[in-house]
C-alpha positions as CSV (number, residue, x, y, z in Angstrom):
1,M,141.0,133.2,128.2
2,L,143.0,130.7,126.3
3,F,142.1,127.9,128.8
4,C,138.4,128.7,128.3
5,R,138.7,128.5,124.6
6,Y,140.3,124.9,124.9
7,F,137.7,123.9,127.5
8,T,134.9,124.9,125.2
9,L,136.7,123.0,122.3
10,I,136.8,119.9,124.3
11,L,133.2,120.1,125.3
12,L,132.2,120.7,121.6
13,L,134.3,117.5,120.6
14,I,132.7,115.5,123.3
15,T,129.1,116.6,122.2
16,S,130.0,115.7,118.6
17,L,131.3,112.3,119.6
18,K,128.1,111.6,121.5
19,Q,126.1,112.5,118.4
20,V,128.1,110.2,116.2
21,V,127.6,107.3,118.6
22,A,123.9,107.9,118.7
23,Q,123.4,108.1,115.1
24,D,120.1,106.7,113.6
25,L,120.1,103.5,111.7
26,V,119.1,102.7,108.2
27,L,118.4,98.9,107.5
28,T,118.0,97.7,103.9
29,G,117.4,94.3,102.3
30,Q,115.0,91.9,100.4
31,L,112.3,89.7,101.7
32,Q,112.1,86.1,100.0
33,N,110.0,83.0,100.1
34,Q,112.0,80.5,102.0
35,R,110.9,77.6,99.8
36,T,111.1,79.3,96.3
37,H,113.6,82.1,97.0
38,L,111.1,84.4,95.1
39,P,110.6,87.9,96.4
40,I,107.6,88.7,98.6
41,P,105.9,92.0,97.8
42,F,104.7,94.5,100.2
43,V,105.8,92.9,103.4
44,S,105.2,95.0,106.6
45,L,108.2,95.5,108.7
46,G,108.9,97.6,111.9
47,V,109.5,97.9,115.6
48,K,106.0,96.8,117.0
49,G,104.2,99.5,118.9
50,K,107.0,102.1,118.4
51,N,105.6,103.7,115.1
52,A,108.9,103.0,113.3
53,G,108.0,100.8,110.2
54,A,108.1,100.6,106.6
55,V,106.7,98.3,103.9
56,A,108.6,96.4,101.1
57,D,108.2,97.3,97.6
58,E,106.7,95.0,94.9
59,K,110.0,93.3,94.5
60,G,110.5,92.7,98.1
61,H,113.2,95.4,98.7
62,F,112.9,97.6,101.8
63,S,114.7,100.5,103.4
64,L,113.9,101.3,107.1
65,H,115.1,104.3,109.2
66,I,115.4,103.4,112.9
67,P,115.9,106.1,115.5
68,A,119.1,105.5,117.7
69,T,116.7,105.2,120.8
70,L,115.4,101.9,119.4
71,A,118.8,100.5,118.5
72,N,118.3,97.8,121.3
73,D,114.8,96.8,120.3
74,S,113.7,94.1,117.8
75,L,112.4,94.2,114.2
76,T,109.5,92.2,113.0
77,F,108.7,91.1,109.5
78,S,105.0,90.3,108.9
79,A,103.4,89.2,105.7
80,I,100.0,87.7,104.9
81,G,100.3,83.9,104.5
82,Y,103.8,83.8,106.2
83,Q,105.0,83.3,109.7
84,P,106.4,86.4,111.3
85,Q,110.1,86.7,112.0
86,V,111.6,88.7,114.8
87,F,115.3,89.9,114.8
88,A,117.3,91.9,117.4
89,I,118.3,95.2,115.6
90,A,121.7,95.0,117.2
91,Q,122.2,91.6,115.5
92,L,121.2,92.9,112.0
93,T,123.7,95.8,112.3
94,A,126.4,93.6,113.4
95,T,125.8,91.0,110.6
96,Q,124.7,93.4,107.9
97,Q,122.2,90.7,106.8
98,Q,120.6,91.7,103.5
99,T,118.3,88.6,102.5
100,F,115.5,87.5,104.8
101,R,113.5,84.5,103.9
102,L,109.9,84.0,105.4
103,L,108.3,80.6,105.9
104,E,104.7,80.0,104.5
105,K,102.0,79.3,107.2
106,A,100.0,76.1,107.2
107,M,96.6,77.4,106.4
108,A,93.8,76.0,108.5
109,L,90.2,76.5,107.5
110,S,87.8,77.8,110.1
111,E,84.4,76.3,110.2
112,V,81.4,78.3,109.4
113,V,78.0,77.0,110.0
114,V,75.5,78.1,107.2
115,R,71.8,77.3,107.8
116,A,69.4,76.7,105.1
117,R,67.2,79.8,104.7
118,A,66.5,82.6,102.2
119,A,69.7,84.6,101.8
120,K,69.5,88.4,102.2
121,I,71.9,91.0,101.0
122,R,72.8,93.6,103.7
123,R,75.1,96.6,104.0
124,I,77.0,96.7,107.3
125,G,79.0,99.9,108.4
126,T,78.6,103.6,107.6
127,T,76.8,104.2,104.3
128,T,76.5,108.0,104.5
129,H,78.9,110.9,104.7
130,N,78.9,114.4,106.1
131,P,80.1,116.8,103.5
132,F,81.8,118.9,106.3
133,L,83.8,116.0,107.6
134,W,86.8,114.2,106.1
135,G,90.2,113.0,106.8
136,S,93.4,113.5,104.5
137,V,95.6,110.6,103.5
138,Q,99.2,111.7,103.9
139,Q,102.4,109.6,103.8
140,K,104.8,110.1,106.6
141,G,107.7,108.7,104.4
142,T,108.1,107.2,100.9
143,H,108.5,103.7,102.4
144,D,105.6,103.7,105.0
145,I,101.8,103.3,105.0
146,V,98.7,104.9,106.0
147,E,96.0,102.6,107.2
148,F,92.5,103.3,108.5
149,A,90.0,100.7,109.8
150,K,86.2,100.3,110.0
151,F,84.5,98.1,112.7
152,I,82.0,95.6,111.1
153,P,79.5,93.9,113.5
154,L,78.4,90.5,112.2
155,A,76.8,89.3,115.6
156,N,77.9,85.8,115.0
157,T,75.8,85.5,111.7
158,P,77.5,83.7,108.9
159,S,78.2,86.2,106.2
160,H,79.5,85.9,102.6
161,L,81.5,89.0,101.8
162,R,80.6,90.3,98.4
163,Q,81.9,93.9,98.3
164,A,83.9,96.6,100.3
165,H,83.2,100.3,99.9
166,I,84.7,103.4,101.0
167,F,83.8,107.1,100.2
168,L,86.8,109.2,98.7
169,R,87.1,112.9,98.2
170,R,89.3,115.3,96.3
171,P,91.8,113.0,94.9
172,T,95.1,114.5,93.5
173,I,96.0,111.3,91.8
174,D,94.5,109.0,89.2
175,T,95.2,105.7,90.7
176,V,96.0,104.2,94.1
177,T,97.0,100.9,95.6
178,F,95.3,99.5,98.6
179,R,95.7,96.4,100.6
180,L,92.5,95.1,102.2
181,N,93.1,93.7,105.7
182,F,90.7,91.9,108.1
183,Y,91.5,92.0,111.7
184,R,89.9,90.4,114.8
185,A,87.8,92.9,116.9
186,G,89.8,93.9,120.1
187,P,88.2,95.8,122.9
188,D,88.3,99.3,120.9
189,R,90.6,98.6,118.1
190,P,91.9,96.0,115.6
191,A,93.7,92.8,117.0
192,E,95.6,90.2,115.2
193,R,94.9,89.4,111.5
194,L,91.7,87.4,110.9
195,V,92.1,86.5,107.2
196,E,95.2,85.3,105.7
197,R,94.7,86.3,102.2
198,S,96.4,89.1,100.3
199,I,94.0,91.3,98.5
200,L,95.8,93.9,96.7
201,V,93.9,96.5,94.6
202,R,95.4,99.0,92.2
203,T,92.5,101.1,90.8
204,V,91.4,104.4,89.3
205,I,89.9,106.8,91.8
206,Q,87.6,109.7,91.7
207,N,85.2,111.6,94.0
208,G,82.6,109.3,95.4
209,W,82.4,105.6,96.3
210,L,85.1,103.1,95.5
211,T,83.9,99.7,95.4
212,I,86.1,96.5,95.7
213,D,84.7,93.1,94.5
214,L,85.3,90.5,97.3
215,V,83.4,87.7,95.5
216,P,86.6,86.1,93.8
217,Y,88.2,85.7,97.3
218,A,85.3,83.5,98.6
219,L,85.3,85.1,102.2
220,T,82.7,83.9,104.8
221,L,83.0,85.4,108.3
222,Q,80.7,85.4,111.2
223,T,82.7,87.2,114.0
224,D,82.8,90.8,114.5
225,F,85.9,92.3,112.7
226,Y,87.7,95.4,111.4
227,L,88.0,96.1,107.7
228,S,91.1,98.1,106.9
229,F,92.2,100.1,103.9
230,E,96.0,100.0,103.9
231,F,97.3,102.8,101.6
232,L,100.6,101.5,100.2
233,P,103.5,103.9,99.5
234,D,104.1,105.4,96.2
235,K,107.2,107.7,95.6
236,Q,105.5,109.5,92.9
237,L,102.3,110.5,94.8
238,P,101.7,114.1,96.0
239,V,100.7,114.8,99.5
240,P,97.8,114.5,100.3
241,A,96.8,112.0,97.8
242,F,93.1,112.1,98.7
243,S,90.6,112.4,101.6
244,Y,88.1,109.9,102.8
245,G,84.6,110.6,103.9
246,A,83.4,110.6,107.5
247,Q,80.1,110.7,109.5
248,L,79.4,112.1,112.9
249,G,79.5,109.6,115.8
250,G,81.8,106.7,116.7
251,A,85.6,106.9,116.3
252,A,88.1,106.9,113.4
253,L,91.0,104.4,113.7
254,V,94.2,105.2,111.8
255,R,97.8,104.2,112.0
256,T,100.6,105.7,109.9
257,S,103.4,103.3,110.4
258,S,103.7,99.4,109.6
259,L,103.0,97.5,112.7
260,G,102.6,100.7,114.6
261,T,99.9,101.6,117.1
262,W,96.4,102.3,116.2
263,K,95.2,105.8,117.0
264,R,91.7,106.2,118.1
265,E,90.0,109.6,117.2
266,P,86.5,109.8,118.6
267,G,83.8,112.1,117.3
268,A,83.6,110.9,113.7
269,S,83.7,107.5,111.9
270,L,85.0,106.4,108.6
271,T,82.4,106.2,105.7
272,A,83.0,102.6,104.7
273,Y,80.8,99.4,104.7
274,V,80.7,96.0,103.4
275,T,77.9,94.2,101.4
276,V,77.2,90.7,102.7
277,Q,75.0,87.8,101.9
278,Q,73.4,86.4,105.0
């Protein structure tokens, strides 16, 4: 009997040691501009495609929880207007690096051919909502995002983007911070970033349409794209913060982690559209 007790104790110790060795990681630090050393706000970071991500705060500080199973993977930093950087997670845990400086991109302007003709104002996307369909915006953690995208077909027609619209329901907060992103259209979901402009909007929300003025950004596109509304984290927000409207048909595209995978949910699409001048 005594031998059995000792044997059981040894097994428990071995199991405990394995749990200690396989502990999850928490990486913290600050993102800065390589040239000015000023903080870069709201940088996306994560293990690409593994749904382990976070977003830096307005002063560039971040805290990222990484499961032990991803300890041998790589961490990517991605910010609009900056070159992405990739680090081996094992290297970061060994060096305890705390400051990360990103290099600004050289911005190349794409050519858009505009033909002389009478301009028309059009609404492209889903402009109606079903009162019995909606989706809730919930944060998985206090450092991560919720992002949902809408396909916008331009059919190779030069279009000046004037406004972005999204239908919101039942907000439990007064204000919210969005980042608007524009992605190239992949086969059935967003691909790489199309517009290297940081469009951050902190606004009052209520039931009904939320409209964001795009005129100051002078955006002209002619290729099909995905418009996304990236809900940035706020430690003070209740869960859920609000719901978004939907309509039957199509598919909803959502991701709940920075640099994570897009989830395609067929059956209903996001009630959102853009107003363009063509």
